[in-house]
N, C-alpha and C positions, 0 to 999 in steps of 0.2 A: 504494500500500500504506500502510495506516495505521501509526501508531507502535506500536500494540498488535500488529498483524500482524508488524511488523519484529522486535519483542521476542520473539514466539513463534517466529518463523523461526530465531532464534539458539539456541533451547533444544534440549537433548538430549532423546532419547526419555524417559529417566528423569526429567528435570526436568519435562517436559510431563505425564507420568503423575502425578507428585506434585502438581503444580498442579491438574490435573484432579480428582484425589481430594479435594483441599481444597475446590474449588468445589462438588463433589457434596455434600460434608459440609455446607457452608453452606446449600445449597438444601434438603437433607433436614431440617435442624434448624429451618428456618423462621425467623421473626423478622426477615426482610428485608422492606422495603417493596417495592411492585410494581416501581418503577423500578430499585432495586438488584437485585432478582431477575432482571429482564430483562437487566441489564448482566452479571451473573454467568453467566447462561445463554448469552449471546452469546460471552463469553470461553471458556466450556466448549466450545461448538461449534467455535470456532477451534482450541482445543487438541486436540480430538478429530480434526479434519481434519489437523492437523499430525502427530499420532501415526500416523494411517493412511498419510499420505504417507511418513513415515520407515519404516514397516513395509513398504510397497509397494516402496520403494527398496531396502531390505535384501533382500527376496525376489528382486528382479531380480539382485542381486549374488551371491546364493547359487546358483551353478550348478556342477554337476559337470563337470569337464573330463575328457573321455574321449578317449584316443588310439586311433585306428583306423588301418587301413592307408591310408585316404584323408586322414589328417591328424587334427587335433584338432577335436572338436565339443563342443558343450555340451548338457547335458541338464538338465531341470528337477530341482531338489533334491526328493527324496522323503524325508520323515521316516519313520522306522521306528516 
């Protein structure tokens, strides 16, 4: 794992989203040379993947616990 990946891995979801928004802003405004644009894009992809992982982990954790006569079972969370 690269140093950049290790830094991103330590970030919260909110920190990752804020950093991703900043990178998107930089790319949309232009003014970056090709190498810098590619570097920013690569970082953005890593941040996007990290955010998706955090969301997927959160989704797995959000389970409804239902008590039944057979014991406790889990059911996928359904947003209303």
